[in-house]
LUMNUSE-663752 format. One record per residue: x, y, z of N, C-alpha, C in turn. Coordinates in steps of 0.2 Angstrom, whole numbers, padded with zeros to 4 digits, always signed. Layout:
XYZXYZXYZ/...
//
This chain:
+0081+0302-0205+0090+0299-0206+0090+0295-0198/+0090+0299-0194+0090+0296-0189+0089+0290-0185/+0083+0289-0187+0078+0284-0187+0080+0278-0190/+0082+0279-0199+0084+0275-0201+0093+0270-0200/+0096+0276-0196+0102+0274-0195+0103+0270-0188/+0098+0271-0183+0096+0265-0176+0093+0259-0181/+0088+0258-0186+0085+0252-0187+0093+0250-0189/+0097+0252-0196+0102+0249-0198+0104+0245-0190/+0109+0250-0187+0113+0245-0180+0106+0242-0178/+0102+0242-0176+0099+0236-0174+0100+0229-0176/+0096+0229-0184+0095+0224-0187+0102+0223-0186/+0108+0224-0187+0115+0221-0187+0117+0218-0179/+0116+0221-0176+0115+0219-0167+0114+0211-0168/+0105+0212-0169+0103+0206-0171+0105+0201-0174/+0110+0203-0180+0112+0197-0183+0119+0194-0179/+0119+0198-0174+0127+0197-0171+0125+0191-0166/+0116+0191-0165+0115+0189-0159+0112+0180-0162/+0112+0181-0168+0110+0174-0172+0115+0168-0171/+0117+0166-0167+0123+0165-0162+0123+0158-0166/+0130+0155-0166+0131+0149-0166+0133+0145-0161/+0126+0142-0159+0126+0141-0152+0130+0133-0148/+0129+0127-0153+0134+0121-0150+0137+0119-0156/+0142+0116-0151+0149+0115-0154+0150+0105-0152/+0152+0103-0155+0155+0097-0156+0164+0097-0157/+0167+0093-0151+0176+0093-0154+0179+0088-0152/+0185+0088-0149+0192+0082-0146+0195+0087-0142/+0199+0083-0137+0206+0086-0136+0209+0081-0136/+0217+0083-0134+0223+0080-0131+0227+0086-0128/+0231+0083-0122+0235+0086-0117+0239+0081-0113/+0242+0085-0109+0247+0082-0103+0242+0081-0096/+0244+0079-0094+0242+0077-0087+0247+0075-0078/+0247+0078-0073+0249+0076-0071+0246+0077-0064/+0246+0075-0057+0245+0075-0052+0246+0074-0046/+0242+0079-0041+0246+0079-0034+0244+0075-0028/+0248+0072-0025+0247+0067-0020+0251+0067-0016/+0252+0060-0014+0256+0057-0008+0263+0053-0013/+0263+0053-0018+0267+0049-0022+0272+0056-0025/+0279+0053-0026+0283+0055-0028+0286+0065-0026/+0283+0067-0030+0286+0076-0026+0291+0075-0027/+0294+0082-0025+0300+0083-0023+0304+0083-0018/+0308+0089-0014+0311+0089-0008+0308+0088-0002/+0301+0091-0002+0298+0093+0004+0293+0087+0005/+0287+0087+0009+0283+0083+0011+0278+0085+0004/+0271+0080+0005+0266+0083+0002+0264+0090+0003/+0264+0092-0003+0259+0099-0002+0257+0100-0009/+0249+0103-0011+0244+0101-0015+0244+0106-0017/+0252+0108-0022+0254+0115-0026+0255+0112-0031/+0256+0116-0040+0258+0114-0045+0266+0114-0044/+0268+0116-0037+0280+0116-0036+0280+0111-0034/+0274+0109-0035+0276+0098-0028+0277+0091-0034/+0274+0097-0041+0272+0091-0048+0278+0090-0050/+0278+0081-0051+0286+0079-0055+0285+0078-0063/+0288+0085-0066+0284+0084-0073+0290+0079-0076/+0295+0075-0075+0295+0070-0080+0291+0064-0079/+0286+0063-0074+0280+0060-0074+0273+0063-0076/+0276+0068-0081+0268+0072-0084+0265+0064-0091/+0262+0063-0090+0258+0058-0096+0252+0062-0099/+0250+0059-0103+0245+0062-0108+0234+0061-0107/+0233+0065-0109+0224+0064-0109+0223+0064-0116/+0213+0062-0117+0211+0064-0123+0204+0061-0121/+0200+0067-0127+0194+0068-0125+0189+0069-0130/+0182+0070-0129+0179+0072-0132+0172+0077-0130/+0171+0082-0131+0167+0087-0128+0159+0088-0132/+0158+0092-0128+0150+0096-0131+0150+0103-0131/+0149+0110-0132+0147+0118-0126+0140+0119-0130/+0136+0122-0125+0132+0125-0128+0131+0131-0125/+0132+0135-0132+0132+0146-0128+0124+0147-0122/+0125+0147-0119+0119+0148-0115+0115+0156-0116/+0119+0161-0114+0121+0166-0114+0126+0172-0118/+0126+0177-0116+0131+0179-0122+0139+0179-0120/+0136+0179-0111+0145+0176-0108+0142+0170-0104/+0142+0168-0107+0140+0160-0102+0138+0155-0106/+0142+0148-0106+0142+0141-0109+0142+0136-0105/+0141+0134-0107+0141+0125-0104+0142+0118-0109/+0149+0117-0104+0151+0108-0108+0150+0105-0105/+0152+0099-0107+0150+0092-0105+0155+0088-0110/+0160+0085-0104+0163+0081-0108+0166+0074-0106/+0171+0070-0110+0172+0063-0108+0180+0064-0109/+0182+0063-0105+0190+0062-0105+0193+0055-0102/+0199+0053-0105+0205+0048-0104+0209+0051-0100/+0212+0050-0095+0218+0054-0092+0222+0048-0089/+0228+0046-0086+0233+0044-0086+0237+0048-0082/+0239+0046-0075+0244+0048-0071+0246+0042-0066/+0253+0047-0067+0257+0042-0064+0264+0046-0057/+0264+0040-0054+0270+0045-0049+0275+0039-0045/+0281+0040-0043+0284+0035-0042+0290+0041-0038/+0291+0036-0030+0296+0039-0024+0302+0040-0027/+0305+0034-0032+0310+0034-0033+0316+0043-0035/+0309+0044-0037+0311+0051-0042+0312+0057-0036/+0308+0056-0031+0308+0060-0026+0312+0061-0021/+0317+0068-0020+0322+0069-0016+0321+0069-0010/+0314+0070-0005+0312+0071+0001+0315+0062+0003/+0317+0062+0007+0321+0056+0011+0313+0050+0013/+0309+0053+0017+0305+0050+0019+0301+0047+0012/+0297+0051+0008+0294+0048+0001+0300+0041-0002/+0306+0044-0001+0313+0040-0007+0311+0032-0004/+0313+0035+0003+0312+0026+0006+0305+0021+0007/+0299+0029+0005+0295+0021+0004+0295+0019-0002/+0299+0023-0006+0298+0016-0012+0293+0013-0017/+0286+0018-0016+0281+0016-0019+0280+0020-0028/+0279+0016-0029+0276+0017-0037+0270+0017-0038/+0264+0020-0045+0258+0018-0047+0256+0021-0054/+0252+0019-0056+0249+0023-0063+0241+0021-0060/+0239+0025-0063+0232+0027-0064+0227+0027-0071/+0226+0025-0073+0220+0026-0081+0215+0028-0078/+0212+0033-0079+0205+0037-0076+0202+0039-0085/+0195+0039-0084+0188+0040-0087+0185+0045-0084/+0185+0049-0086+0181+0056-0082+0174+0058-0087/+0169+0059-0082+0162+0065-0085+0162+0070-0081/+0163+0076-0084+0162+0082-0081+0157+0087-0085/+0156+0093-0081+0149+0099-0085+0153+0104-0079/+0153+0109-0084+0157+0113-0082+0152+0121-0085/+0152+0126-0082+0149+0130-0083+0156+0138-0084/+0154+0139-0091+0161+0146-0090+0158+0150-0093/+0164+0156-0089+0160+0164-0087+0166+0167-0093/+0164+0171-0100+0168+0173-0104+0170+0181-0101/+0175+0183-0100+0176+0186-0097+0180+0194-0101/+0182+0191-0107+0186+0195-0114+0183+0190-0120/+0181+0197-0125+0179+0195-0129+0183+0199-0136/+0183+0197-0142+0186+0198-0148+0182+0200-0152/+0177+0200-0153+0172+0198-0161+0175+0199-0167/+0179+0203-0169+0183+0203-0174+0191+0204-0173/+0194+0199-0173+0202+0198-0173+0202+0200-0182/+0209+0206-0179+0213+0210-0187+0208+0217-0189/+0201+0216-0184+0196+0220-0189+0195+0221-0196/+0193+0215-0196+0193+0215-0204+0186+0218-0205/+0180+0219-0200+0174+0223-0200+0169+0218-0203/+0170+0208-0204+0169+0204-0206+0165+0199-0201/+0166+0199-0196+0167+0198-0189+0166+0189-0191/+0170+0187-0193+0172+0179-0194+0175+0173-0191/+0183+0180-0189+0187+0172-0183+0186+0181-0178/+0186+0177-0171+0183+0179-0165+0191+0177-0159/+0190+0179-0153+0195+0178-0149+0190+0176-0143/+0191+0171-0137+0189+0172-0132+0192+0172-0125/+0193+0171-0120+0193+0171-0114+0189+0168-0108/+0191+0162-0106+0186+0161-0097+0188+0157-0093/+0183+0158-0090+0186+0153-0084+0179+0149-0079/+0181+0145-0078+0175+0140-0077+0174+0135-0069/+0168+0132-0072+0170+0126-0063+0165+0122-0063/+0164+0118-0062+0159+0113-0061+0160+0107-0058/+0160+0103-0060+0157+0095-0057+0159+0089-0060/+0161+0085-0058+0165+0078-0061+0164+0072-0060/+0165+0066-0062+0162+0058-0058+0168+0057-0062/+0173+0052-0059+0177+0046-0065+0181+0038-0061/+0180+0037-0067+0181+0026-0063+0189+0028-0062/+0192+0024-0055+0199+0026-0053+0200+0020-0052/+0207+0019-0056+0209+0009-0054+0216+0010-0053/+0220+0013-0047+0228+0013-0046+0231+0006-0047/+0238+0006-0051+0239+0001-0050+0248+0002-0050/+0251-0004-0046+0260-0003-0044+0263-0008-0048/+0268-0008-0049+0273-0013-0054+0275-0015-0047/+0274-0022-0046+0277-0028-0041+0281-0032-0044/+0286-0035-0042+0289-0041-0048+0287-0040-0054/+0289-0035-0058+0288-0036-0065+0281-0036-0070/+0273-0036-0066+0272-0037-0066+0266-0028-0063/+0259-0027-0066+0258-0021-0066+0251-0026-0061/+0251-0024-0054+0246-0025-0049+0241-0021-0047/+0233-0023-0048+0229-0018-0046+0227-0018-0039/+0228-0012-0037+0230-0013-0032+0223-0012-0024/+0218-0011-0028+0212-0010-0026+0210-0017-0023/+0212-0023-0026+0211-0031-0025+0214-0032-0019/+0218-0027-0014+0223-0032-0012+0223-0028-0004/+0215-0024-0003+0214-0018+0001+0222-0016+0007/+0226-0014+0006+0232-0014+0008+0233-0009+0015/+0228-0005+0014+0227+0000+0022+0220-0004+0024/+0218-0010+0023+0209-0011+0025+0203-0009+0022/+0206-0003+0020+0201-0002+0017+0197-0002+0009/+0192-0005+0007+0189-0003+0001+0186+0002-0003/+0191+0005-0005+0191+0013-0008+0185+0011-0016/+0182+0017-0016+0176+0018-0020+0179+0016-0029/+0178+0014-0035+0181+0014-0040+0178+0019-0045/+0173+0023-0040+0170+0029-0044+0168+0033-0039/+0171+0040-0040+0171+0046-0039+0170+0051-0039/+0171+0058-0036+0169+0065-0040+0175+0070-0039/+0173+0074-0040+0179+0080-0042+0174+0085-0044/+0181+0090-0042+0178+0096-0044+0183+0103-0048/+0181+0100-0054+0185+0105-0059+0185+0112-0059/+0191+0115-0060+0190+0122-0060+0197+0125-0065/+0196+0131-0069+0204+0132-0074+0200+0136-0077/+0203+0139-0081+0204+0144-0088+0205+0142-0092/+0205+0146-0097+0205+0141-0105+0202+0148-0109/+0203+0146-0116+0203+0151-0121+0204+0149-0128/+0200+0152-0133+0198+0148-0140+0199+0153-0146/+0202+0153-0152+0199+0158-0157+0195+0153-0161/+0192+0157-0164+0186+0152-0170+0188+0157-0176/+0188+0154-0182+0191+0155-0187+0185+0152-0193/+0181+0158-0197+0176+0157-0201+0171+0154-0200/+0168+0157-0192+0161+0155-0189+0162+0149-0188/+0165+0146-0189+0165+0136-0187+0170+0132-0185/+0175+0132-0186+0182+0131-0181+0186+0133-0177/+0185+0128-0171+0186+0133-0165+0193+0129-0164/+0198+0134-0160+0204+0130-0157+0205+0132-0152/+0207+0128-0146+0205+0129-0140+0211+0127-0136/+0213+0131-0128+0217+0128-0125+0214+0129-0118/+0213+0123-0112+0214+0127-0106+0217+0121-0101/+0217+0122-0095+0222+0123-0091+0216+0121-0084/+0216+0114-0081+0210+0112-0077+0214+0110-0070/+0210+0112-0063+0213+0109-0057+0208+0104-0055/+0207+0099-0055+0202+0094-0052+0203+0093-0045/+0201+0094-0040+0202+0093-0034+0196+0088-0033/+0199+0080-0030+0195+0074-0029+0191+0076-0023/+0187+0071-0022+0184+0066-0015+0188+0061-0013/+0194+0061-0017+0198+0054-0014+0205+0056-0013/+0209+0051-0009+0215+0052-0007+0218+0044-0008/+0215+0040-0013+0218+0033-0014+0218+0033-0023/+0219+0041-0028+0219+0039-0033+0228+0034-0034/+0231+0033-0030+0238+0032-0028+0238+0025-0024/+0233+0024-0023+0232+0020-0016+0234+0020-0009/+0237+0027-0010+0243+0028-0002+0237+0035+0000/+0234+0033+0009+0232+0038+0012+0234+0037+0020/+0233+0031+0023+0233+0030+0030+0240+0029+0032/+0239+0021+0036+0243+0018+0041+0247+0013+0034/+0253+0009+0038+0254+0002+0035+0251-0002+0040/+0248-0010+0036+0247-0013+0041+0249-0019+0044/+0246-0021+0047+0252-0028+0051+0254-0032+0046/+0259-0035+0044+0258-0042+0039+0259-0046+0042/+0260-0047+0049+0256-0054+0050+0248-0056+0051/+0245-0049+0049+0237-0050+0046+0236-0051+0039/+0241-0051+0035+0240-0053+0028+0242-0058+0025/+0243-0058+0021+0246-0064+0015+0252-0061+0014/+0259-0064+0011+0266-0063+0011+0265-0058+0004/+0261-0060-0001+0261-0059-0008+0259-0049-0005/+0255-0051-0002+0249-0041+0001+0256-0037+0004/+0259-0041+0011+0264-0038+0013+0270-0037+0008/+0272-0039+0005+0278-0036+0000+0274-0032-0006/+0270-0032-0008+0267-0027-0008+0265-0020-0007/+0265-0020+0000+0264-0014+0002+0269-0010+0006/+0275-0015+0009+0279-0013+0011+0286-0012+0004/+0287-0008+0001+0293-0008-0003+0299-0006-0003/+0300-0005+0004+0307-0004+0007+0314-0007+0006/+0308-0014+0006+0313-0020+0004+0319-0022+0001/+0315-0018-0006+0317-0018-0011+0321-0015-0013/+0324-0009-0010+0330-0004-0011+0335-0007-0008/+0342-0007-0011+0349-0010-0009+0352-0011-0004/+0356-0012+0000+0357-0012+0007+0361-0008+0005/+0368-0005+0002+0368+0002+0005+0365+0008+0004/+0358+0009-0001+0354+0013-0001+0349+0012+0007/+0350+0009+0010+0345+0006+0017+0349+0010+0024/+0356+0009+0022+0361+0011+0025+0362+0019+0025/+0362+0020+0020+0363+0029+0019+0357+0031+0025/+0352+0028+0024+0350+0034+0031+0343+0029+0034/+0346+0026+0040+0344+0020+0042+0337+0023+0045/+0336+0031+0049+0330+0031+0051+0326+0031+0045/+0326+0035+0040+0319+0037+0034+0317+0029+0031/+0324+0023+0033+0321+0019+0031+0318+0015+0036/+0318+0016+0043+0315+0011+0047+0308+0014+0049/+0308+0019+0048+0300+0025+0049+0295+0022+0045/+0297+0017+0038+0291+0013+0038+0289+0003+0040/+0286+0004+0042+0285-0001+0045+0276+0000+0047/+0273-0008+0051+0267-0010+0053+0264-0002+0057/+0259-0002+0054+0257+0002+0061+0258+0011+0059/+0264+0012+0055+0267+0019+0055+0266+0023+0049/+0266+0028+0048+0262+0034+0044+0264+0030+0036/+0260+0030+0031+0262+0030+0024+0260+0034+0018/+0253+0035+0021+0252+0044+0015+0249+0049+0024/+0245+0053+0018+0242+0058+0022+0235+0061+0021/+0232+0056+0027+0224+0057+0025+0220+0063+0024/+0224+0070+0028+0222+0075+0026+0220+0078+0023/+0225+0076+0016+0224+0078+0011+0220+0074+0004/+0216+0076+0001+0213+0072-0006+0218+0074-0011/+0218+0070-0016+0222+0071-0021+0220+0075-0026/+0224+0077-0030+0222+0083-0035+0222+0079-0042/+0220+0079-0048+0220+0079-0056+0224+0088-0059/+0227+0089-0060+0231+0093-0066+0230+0094-0073/+0229+0097-0078+0229+0093-0085+0231+0100-0089/+0233+0100-0094+0232+0105-0099+0229+0099-0105/+0222+0104-0111+0220+0100-0114+0222+0107-0124/+0221+0106-0127+0221+0109-0133+0216+0106-0136/+0213+0107-0142+0206+0107-0143+0205+0109-0150/+0200+0105-0153+0199+0107-0159+0190+0106-0159/+0186+0112-0162+0179+0108-0162+0175+0112-0166/+0169+0107-0170+0167+0113-0175+0161+0116-0175/+0157+0120-0174+0152+0125-0173+0146+0125-0177/+0140+0126-0174+0135+0124-0178+0130+0130-0176/+0127+0130-0180+0122+0138-0180+0116+0136-0177/+0112+0141-0172+0107+0140-0171+0104+0147-0168/+0099+0150-0167+0095+0154-0164+0093+0154-0156/+0098+0157-0154+0094+0156-0145+0086+0159-0144/+0082+0159-0142+0079+0161-0139+0078+0169-0138/+0084+0171-0135+0086+0179-0134+0086+0180-0139/+0088+0176-0145+0088+0183-0153+0080+0182-0156/+0079+0175-0153+0074+0175-0157+0065+0182-0151/+0068+0184-0145+0062+0185-0143+0064+0193-0146/+0070+0194-0146+0071+0201-0147+0071+0204-0157/+0071+0199-0160+0070+0196-0168+0061+0199-0170/+0058+0196-0166+0050+0196-0166+0048+0204-0165/+0050+0204-0159+0047+0212-0157+0049+0217-0160/+0054+0217-0163+0056+0223-0167+0054+0224-0171/+0051+0216-0176+0049+0216-0182+0040+0216-0181/+0038+0217-0174+0029+0216-0173+0029+0210-0173/+0033+0203-0172+0032+0199-0175+0025+0197-0166/+0025+0199-0163+0023+0196-0155+0018+0201-0155/+0014+0205-0160+0008+0207-0160+0003+0203-0158/-0004+0202-0155-0009+0197-0159-0012+0198-0165/-0013+0191-0164-0015+0190-0172-0023+0194-0171/-0024+0197-0178-0030+0201-0177-0036+0195-0183/-0043+0192-0181-0045+0189-0186-0047+0192-0191/-0047+0191-0197-0051+0197-0203-0056+0192-0206/-0059+0196-0204-0069+0195-0208-0069+0195-0214/-0072+0193-0218-0074+0195-0224-0082+0200-0226/-0083+0204-0229-0090+0207-0228-0092+0203-0233/-0099+0199-0233-0103+0197-0239-0110+0203-0240/-0108+0204-0246-0112+0206-0251-0117+0202-0256/
//
């Protein structure tokens, strides 16, 4: 009797390992950034408290995820993200009088490993195991295309074309995405999820600002005006804080090169799960039912 019960439970456990391994889906969400532009009352800080929520923009993407082990999955994603910032919204005098603005349409490819630290395989205790919940943390690597633009004289200008700080920064850069997420699975196939993602990049030019102001004499008038935007402020605003106004000029600090920019985004996703059996499942299944035994050649007796 005990052996029979053990066999039943063992076979059931094998059934749970007949995993739905692959899934494909899409996501939408909200995006913000941490860098030199905008922010709040203090100088630049690489923390969410420095984000300007009014400049939150959008993202959309597609992804595939593969369940490698019971608690480990790999996700590959392609995303479009927009980030924006505007010094006019900052109450910090140095930032406000710099008076720069930007937007950046980013296209990213990321590969992340996900570790599941909590799983409820049977939501509602129905004993049917069709609906489940899982929560995870993740980390990985990513590469993305970036092209910051600034609104100047009524048009959006591609800042990289003008080398305003004398540096030709790259269009393709890399980053390290980390975060936390969870998803609900319904009827084993339909999966709804949420992720919070923080990507620290290896560039300080998501917003085109990093070092010092160039010498306007060494640049053409359009580039000089594109770089030094304090002159666009009204006379009243300039006189309201002469010190902050005069702190922006040739050779003076334009940004903080000691900190790289970061992207912060949250996504809601839907995906469809596809059934498949892992090698882990097959090895246990075959071992239990004796399918790993060496085949013996049968020889017919001849009479």
